[in-house]
BAVEXVEX-437393 format. One record per residue: x, z, y of N, C-alpha, C in turn; residue number from 1. Coordinates in steps of 0.02 Angstrom, whole numbers. Layout:
npx,npz,npy,capx,capz,capy,cpx,cpz,cpy,k
X,Z,Y,X,Z,Y,X,Z,Y,NUM $
...
END
This chain:
npx,npz,npy,capx,capz,capy,cpx,cpz,cpy,k
-809,-3769,-5377,-765,-3715,-5398,-783,-3689,-5468,1 $
-849,-3680,-5480,-871,-3656,-5545,-853,-3706,-5600,2 $
-863,-3771,-5583,-845,-3823,-5632,-771,-3820,-5649,3 $
-728,-3809,-5598,-656,-3806,-5608,-637,-3747,-5652,4 $
-669,-3690,-5640,-656,-3631,-5681,-675,-3642,-5753,5 $
-734,-3674,-5764,-757,-3688,-5832,-708,-3736,-5866,6 $
-684,-3786,-5828,-637,-3834,-5856,-572,-3800,-5876,7 $
-547,-3756,-5833,-484,-3719,-5848,-493,-3676,-5910,8 $
-552,-3643,-5915,-565,-3600,-5973,-567,-3641,-6037,9 $
-599,-3700,-6033,-603,-3743,-6092,-534,-3768,-6113,10 $
-494,-3788,-6064,-426,-3811,-6079,-385,-3755,-6110,11 $
-392,-3695,-6081,-356,-3638,-6106,-375,-3622,-6178,12 $
-440,-3624,-6192,-464,-3611,-6260,-440,-3665,-6308,13 $
-440,-3727,-6285,-416,-3782,-6327,-343,-3773,-6345,14 $
-303,-3754,-6295,-232,-3742,-6307,-222,-3686,-6357,15 $
-260,-3632,-6350,-255,-3575,-6396,-273,-3596,-6467,16 $
-325,-3636,-6473,-346,-3660,-6540,-291,-3704,-6570,17 $
-261,-3747,-6529,-208,-3791,-6554,-148,-3751,-6576,18 $
-129,-3699,-6539,-73,-3657,-6557,-87,-3621,-6623,19 $
-149,-3593,-6629,-168,-3558,-6689,-168,-3605,-6749,20 $
-195,-3666,-6739,-196,-3715,-6793,-126,-3733,-6815,21 $
-81,-3742,-6765,-12,-3758,-6781,22,-3703,-6820,22 $
6,-3640,-6802,34,-3582,-6838,11,-3582,-6910,23 $
-53,-3597,-6922,-79,-3598,-6991,-49,-3655,-7031,24 $
-39,-3713,-6999,-8,-3769,-7033,63,-3752,-7053,25 $
100,-3721,-7007,169,-3701,-7020,172,-3649,-7076,26 $
124,-3602,-7075,120,-3551,-7126,107,-3583,-7195,27 $
62,-3631,-7197,47,-3665,-7260,108,-3703,-7285,28 $
143,-3737,-7239,202,-3776,-7258,257,-3730,-7286,29 $
265,-3672,-7255,315,-3624,-7279,297,-3598,-7349,30 $
233,-3585,-7359,210,-3563,-7425,221,-3617,-7478,31 $
206,-3679,-7458,214,-3735,-7504,287,-3745,-7523,32 $
331,-3741,-7473,403,-3748,-7486,428,-3692,-7531,33 $
404,-3632,-7519,423,-3574,-7559,399,-3583,-7631,34 $
339,-3610,-7638,312,-3622,-7705,352,-3675,-7743,35 $
372,-3727,-7709,412,-3780,-7740,478,-3752,-7765,36 $
505,-3701,-7730,568,-3670,-7750,558,-3616,-7803,37 $
498,-3613,-7832,481,-3562,-7883,482,-3491,-7854,38 $
468,-3485,-7789,462,-3421,-7754,526,-3379,-7757,39 $
584,-3412,-7754,646,-3375,-7754,657,-3345,-7684,40 $
700,-3295,-7680,716,-3264,-7615,758,-3312,-7573,41 $
751,-3307,-7506,710,-3259,-7469,638,-3282,-7462,42 $
594,-3234,-7451,524,-3249,-7439,515,-3276,-7368,43 $
461,-3313,-7355,447,-3335,-7286,442,-3275,-7239,44 $
458,-3286,-7175,461,-3231,-7127,395,-3193,-7122,45 $
339,-3229,-7124,275,-3194,-7114,260,-3147,-7173,46 $
286,-3163,-7232,277,-3119,-7289,322,-3058,-7282,47 $
384,-3069,-7260,429,-3013,-7247,400,-2967,-7193,48 $
372,-2997,-7141,343,-2957,-7088,285,-2915,-7113,49 $
244,-2943,-7157,189,-2904,-7187,216,-2846,-7227,50 $
271,-2858,-7262,303,-2805,-7302,330,-2749,-7257,51 $
360,-2768,-7201,386,-2719,-7154,329,-2676,-7126,52 $
275,-2709,-7107,219,-2672,-7078,187,-2625,-7129,53 $
184,-2647,-7192,153,-2606,-7243,196,-2544,-7259,54 $
261,-2552,-7258,305,-2497,-7278,332,-2455,-7220,55 $
332,-2483,-7160,356,-2445,-7103,307,-2392,-7082,56 $
330,-2348,-7038,289,-2292,-7014,259,-2310,-6947,57 $
195,-2320,-6945,162,-2337,-6882,168,-2278,-6833,58 $
186,-2294,-6772,194,-2242,-6721,261,-2207,-6723,59 $
306,-2231,-6765,373,-2200,-6769,421,-2234,-6721,60 $
481,-2207,-6717,535,-2242,-6683,566,-2291,-6733,61 $
575,-2352,-6713,606,-2403,-6756,677,-2416,-6732,62 $
724,-2415,-6778,793,-2435,-6764,805,-2500,-6802,63 $
823,-2552,-6764,835,-2618,-6793,907,-2637,-6781,64 $
941,-2661,-6834,1008,-2689,-6824,1004,-2765,-6836,65 $
1030,-2802,-6788,1026,-2875,-6793,963,-2901,-6759,66 $
962,-2901,-6693,902,-2924,-6656,889,-2998,-6667,67 $
942,-3037,-6668,940,-3110,-6672,894,-3138,-6617,68 $
841,-3175,-6633,798,-3204,-6582,742,-3157,-6560,69 $
736,-3099,-6593,689,-3049,-6571,619,-3054,-6602,70 $
609,-3098,-6651,542,-3104,-6679,520,-3041,-6716,71 $
566,-3012,-6755,549,-2949,-6790,543,-2892,-6740,72 $
585,-2893,-6688,581,-2843,-6635,511,-2842,-6605,73 $
485,-2902,-6591,418,-2907,-6561,366,-2879,-6609,74 $
372,-2894,-6673,326,-2868,-6723,327,-2791,-6723,75 $
387,-2763,-6725,394,-2691,-6728,365,-2657,-6666,76 $
372,-2689,-6608,348,-2658,-6546,272,-2649,-6546,77 $
237,-2687,-6587,164,-2682,-6589,140,-2621,-6630,78 $
185,-2592,-6670,164,-2536,-6712,206,-2473,-6699,79 $
260,-2481,-6660,307,-2426,-6650,294,-2389,-6584,80 $
312,-2325,-6584,313,-2288,-6522,370,-2314,-6478,81 $
426,-2329,-6511,486,-2352,-6476,527,-2395,-6523,82 $
556,-2448,-6498,601,-2490,-6538,669,-2492,-6504,83 $
721,-2475,-6542,789,-2482,-6519,822,-2534,-6563,84 $
838,-2591,-6534,866,-2646,-6572,939,-2658,-6551,85 $
982,-2664,-6600,1054,-2671,-6587,1077,-2742,-6603,86 $
1107,-2774,-6553,1132,-2842,-6561,1203,-2847,-6534,87 $
1252,-2859,-6577,1322,-2862,-6553,1342,-2929,-6522,88 $
1307,-2983,-6537,1326,-3049,-6512,1301,-3056,-6440,89 $
1347,-3070,-6393,1331,-3066,-6321,1275,-3113,-6300,90 $
1274,-3175,-6325,1222,-3222,-6304,1154,-3202,-6330,91 $
1152,-3180,-6394,1088,-3158,-6422,1064,-3095,-6387,92 $
1109,-3052,-6369,1091,-2991,-6332,1058,-3009,-6266,93 $
1088,-3056,-6229,1060,-3075,-6164,992,-3109,-6172,94 $
984,-3149,-6224,919,-3181,-6237,866,-3129,-6251,95 $
884,-3079,-6291,836,-3026,-6307,819,-2984,-6246,96 $
869,-2969,-6206,857,-2931,-6144,808,-2968,-6099,97 $
817,-3033,-6094,772,-3074,-6053,702,-3076,-6082,98 $
698,-3085,-6148,633,-3091,-6181,592,-3027,-6173,99 $
625,-2969,-6178,588,-2906,-6180,596,-2865,-6117,100 $
613,-2897,-6062,625,-2860,-6000,563,-2823,-5975,101 $
504,-2847,-5994,442,-2815,-5971,410,-2772,-6026,102 $
444,-2763,-6081,418,-2723,-6137,442,-2651,-6131,103 $
395,-2606,-6116,414,-2537,-6101,440,-2498,-6161,104 $
421,-2518,-6222,441,-2479,-6281,498,-2511,-6320,105 $
532,-2560,-6290,588,-2593,-6323,652,-2582,-6283,106 $
704,-2560,-6318,771,-2554,-6289,819,-2596,-6330,107 $
854,-2642,-6298,904,-2684,-6331,973,-2657,-6315,108 $
1013,-2643,-6366,1080,-2616,-6356,1131,-2668,-6379,109 $
1185,-2674,-6341,1239,-2721,-6357,1297,-2683,-6388,110 $
1314,-2701,-6449,1369,-2668,-6484,1356,-2673,-6559,111 $
1402,-2650,-6598,1393,-2649,-6670,1361,-2582,-6691,112 $
1328,-2583,-6747,1298,-2520,-6772,1352,-2470,-6789,113 $
1411,-2495,-6811,1466,-2449,-6826,1487,-2410,-6763,114 $
1484,-2444,-6705,1502,-2411,-6642,1446,-2366,-6616,115 $
1384,-2388,-6624,1328,-2355,-6590,1293,-2301,-6632,116 $
1291,-2310,-6698,1254,-2262,-6740,1279,-2190,-6734,117 $
1346,-2178,-6732,1370,-2108,-6730,1344,-2068,-6670,118 $
1328,-2101,-6615,1301,-2064,-6558,1225,-2073,-6552,119 $
1198,-2128,-6578,1126,-2142,-6573,1086,-2101,-6623,120 $
1105,-2102,-6686,1064,-2071,-6739,1056,-1995,-6730,121 $
1109,-1958,-6711,1100,-1885,-6702,1049,-1866,-6648,122 $
1033,-1912,-6603,985,-1897,-6549,913,-1907,-6571,123 $
902,-1938,-6629,835,-1953,-6652,800,-1891,-6679,124 $
735,-1889,-6668,693,-1836,-6696,626,-1866,-6716,125 $
589,-1831,-6758,524,-1855,-6778,528,-1909,-6832,126 $
475,-1949,-6837,472,-2002,-6889,512,-2063,-6866,127 $
552,-2090,-6912,596,-2146,-6895,593,-2199,-6950,128 $
587,-2261,-6930,591,-2317,-6976,654,-2358,-6959,129 $
693,-2374,-7010,754,-2413,-7000,744,-2483,-7030,130 $
758,-2534,-6991,759,-2603,-7016,831,-2627,-7009,131 $
867,-2628,-7065,939,-2643,-7065,950,-2716,-7086,132 $
963,-2757,-7036,970,-2830,-7047,1029,-2856,-7007,133 $
1081,-2815,-7002,1138,-2833,-6961,1192,-2871,-6998,134 $
1176,-2903,-7053,1225,-2939,-7092,1243,-3005,-7057,135 $
1304,-3027,-7066,1324,-3093,-7040,1287,-3147,-7078,136 $
1257,-3194,-7040,1217,-3246,-7071,1238,-3316,-7048,137 $
1301,-3323,-7031,1329,-3387,-7008,1298,-3407,-6941,138 $
1311,-3468,-6920,1283,-3491,-6857,1306,-3449,-6799,139 $
1259,-3431,-6755,1276,-3392,-6695,1279,-3317,-6707,140 $
1263,-3294,-6767,1261,-3223,-6780,1331,-3193,-6779,141 $
1334,-3129,-6764,1398,-3093,-6756,1431,-3080,-6823,142 $
1496,-3092,-6825,1536,-3076,-6884,1589,-3025,-6866,143 $
1584,-2966,-6896,1633,-2914,-6883,1689,-2916,-6934,144 $
1723,-2859,-6941,1777,-2853,-6990,1751,-2866,-7060,145 $
1690,-2840,-7073,1656,-2853,-7136,1591,-2889,-7121,146 $
1565,-2926,-7170,1504,-2966,-7160,1442,-2923,-7155,147 $
1446,-2861,-7177,1389,-2815,-7171,1412,-2745,-7155,148 $
1379,-2711,-7109,1397,-2642,-7092,1356,-2591,-7131,149 $
1323,-2612,-7185,1273,-2570,-7217,1300,-2503,-7242,150 $
1361,-2502,-7268,1388,-2439,-7294,1395,-2388,-7238,151 $
1422,-2409,-7181,1428,-2364,-7124,1360,-2343,-7097,152 $
1313,-2390,-7095,1245,-2373,-7071,1212,-2320,-7114,153 $
1215,-2330,-7180,1183,-2282,-7225,1217,-2214,-7222,154 $
1283,-2215,-7213,1319,-2152,-7207,1296,-2112,-7147,155 $
1287,-2144,-7091,1264,-2109,-7031,1193,-2084,-7038,156 $
1151,-2124,-7071,1082,-2102,-7083,1082,-2040,-7128,157 $
1122,-2039,-7180,1126,-1982,-7226,1142,-1918,-7189,158 $
1190,-1921,-7143,1212,-1862,-7107,1157,-1831,-7065,159 $
1107,-1871,-7047,1057,-1847,-6999,986,-1843,-7027,160 $
978,-1854,-7092,910,-1851,-7121,878,-1783,-7110,161 $
918,-1731,-7110,891,-1663,-7104,856,-1652,-7037,162 $
874,-1691,-6987,845,-1683,-6920,782,-1725,-6909,163 $
765,-1766,-6958,710,-1813,-6949,649,-1793,-6988,164 $
592,-1823,-6970,530,-1810,-7006,523,-1859,-7064,165 $
469,-1897,-7065,462,-1950,-7115,513,-2005,-7099,166 $
543,-2032,-7151,594,-2084,-7141,583,-2141,-7190,167 $
588,-2202,-7165,587,-2261,-7206,649,-2302,-7188,168 $
688,-2321,-7239,746,-2364,-7229,735,-2429,-7265,169 $
734,-2484,-7228,724,-2550,-7257,786,-2592,-7246,170 $
815,-2618,-7300,875,-2659,-7297,858,-2730,-7317,171 $
868,-2777,-7272,850,-2847,-7286,904,-2882,-7328,172 $
884,-2938,-7358,929,-2984,-7394,961,-2952,-7456,173 $
920,-2918,-7496,947,-2884,-7555,979,-2933,-7604,174 $
960,-2997,-7600,990,-3047,-7644,1065,-3054,-7633,175 $
1089,-3034,-7573,1160,-3041,-7557,1202,-2983,-7585,176 $
1170,-2932,-7610,1207,-2872,-7631,1233,-2879,-7702,177 $
1277,-2927,-7709,1312,-2940,-7772,1382,-2967,-7754,178 $
1432,-2923,-7749,1498,-2944,-7727,1534,-2991,-7776,179 $
1505,-3003,-7835,1535,-3051,-7881,1518,-3123,-7861,180 $
1469,-3132,-7816,1450,-3199,-7793,1494,-3219,-7734,181 $
1520,-3279,-7737,1564,-3303,-7683,1527,-3302,-7616,182 $
1559,-3274,-7566,1529,-3269,-7500,1499,-3201,-7486,183 $
1488,-3161,-7538,1458,-3095,-7530,1505,-3038,-7551,184 $
1570,-3051,-7548,1619,-3002,-7572,1618,-2937,-7532,185 $
1596,-2939,-7469,1595,-2879,-7427,1533,-2835,-7438,186 $
1487,-2859,-7478,1425,-2821,-7489,1435,-2772,-7546,187 $
1406,-2712,-7541,1405,-2667,-7599,1355,-2693,-7650,188 $
1354,-2663,-7709,1306,-2684,-7760,1237,-2655,-7746,189 $
1188,-2682,-7780,1120,-2654,-7775,1120,-2583,-7800,190 $
1160,-2570,-7851,1164,-2501,-7877,1189,-2452,-7824,191 $
1231,-2476,-7778,1254,-2433,-7724,1194,-2409,-7682,192 $
1149,-2455,-7667,1089,-2437,-7628,1045,-2389,-7667,193 $
1036,-2403,-7732,995,-2359,-7774,1026,-2289,-7777,194 $
1091,-2285,-7788,1124,-2220,-7792,1121,-2183,-7725,195 $
1127,-2221,-7670,1120,-2189,-7604,1051,-2157,-7597,196 $
1000,-2193,-7617,932,-2166,-7613,925,-2104,-7656,197 $
950,-2106,-7717,944,-2049,-7762,982,-1988,-7735,198 $
1042,-1999,-7709,1082,-1944,-7682,1047,-1910,-7624,199 $
1007,-1948,-7588,970,-1920,-7530,898,-1902,-7547,200 $
883,-1902,-7614,817,-1883,-7638,762,-1927,-7607,201 $
774,-1992,-7605,727,-2039,-7578,695,-2080,-7633,202 $
631,-2091,-7627,596,-2138,-7671,615,-2208,-7649,203 $
624,-2255,-7696,646,-2322,-7677,610,-2376,-7717,204 $
610,-2436,-7689,583,-2494,-7723,613,-2557,-7690,205 $
598,-2615,-7718,620,-2678,-7689,559,-2724,-7685,206 $
549,-2752,-7626,494,-2799,-7616,518,-2858,-7574,207 $
507,-2918,-7597,520,-2979,-7559,589,-2978,-7526,208 $
640,-2965,-7567,710,-2967,-7543,727,-2909,-7496,209 $
686,-2857,-7496,697,-2799,-7453,703,-2736,-7496,210 $
758,-2699,-7487,765,-2634,-7519,732,-2582,-7474,211 $
689,-2541,-7503,650,-2493,-7464,659,-2423,-7493,212 $
679,-2376,-7450,687,-2306,-7471,649,-2261,-7423,213 $
614,-2211,-7452,573,-2166,-7411,584,-2094,-7434,214 $
579,-2047,-7386,586,-1977,-7406,520,-1948,-7431,215 $
468,-1989,-7429,406,-1974,-7463,366,-2039,-7466,216 $
324,-2044,-7516,283,-2104,-7520,228,-2100,-7468,217 $
229,-2148,-7422,182,-2147,-7366,130,-2200,-7376,218 $
67,-2180,-7375,12,-2228,-7382,-7,-2252,-7312,219 $
3,-2317,-7299,-14,-2345,-7233,-82,-2380,-7236,220 $
END
């Protein structure tokens, strides 16, 4: 029996090492591919995730639009008090519900942010981090009347800033915010985001294809 337990432990450790090694190989390959492309946007996911963790508010409520496969949702759940992720596409919603059914601090909502934000955002209190990534990205992702709901999302956030504590708003895919480029006609300009931040007295910056606005500079 002891020999069997030792064997199982060794096999388990070997599998863990192989998974970790595979992750590092994949990470290296992604970096190499990014370097070959002269580091143009978008950045590899693990770099974006590091950016989110650095700029987000640890222990805050996270609001995510665009759950997709739930990888960012899982990341947020490790640093958030609560994660509310919104996914309008029915199949992706069901996949996320199944993936996170045992996660106590994750709530997956089915619907568009345009439908849900007007009732969801006014209920929030305390520190809140927003990860706004609900843009249409082809494939299985949801396509609404417009390819991005960002204008409506930012409008609802503006109305409720007074009720919140520290706030960080992160908007993904800033490279798409040029309506003069074919395929991105539904996106506002980058200046729209900058002006929105200024009107709400928010400090702002751009890192790794992510627009970031804060109501105070937070050192994490």
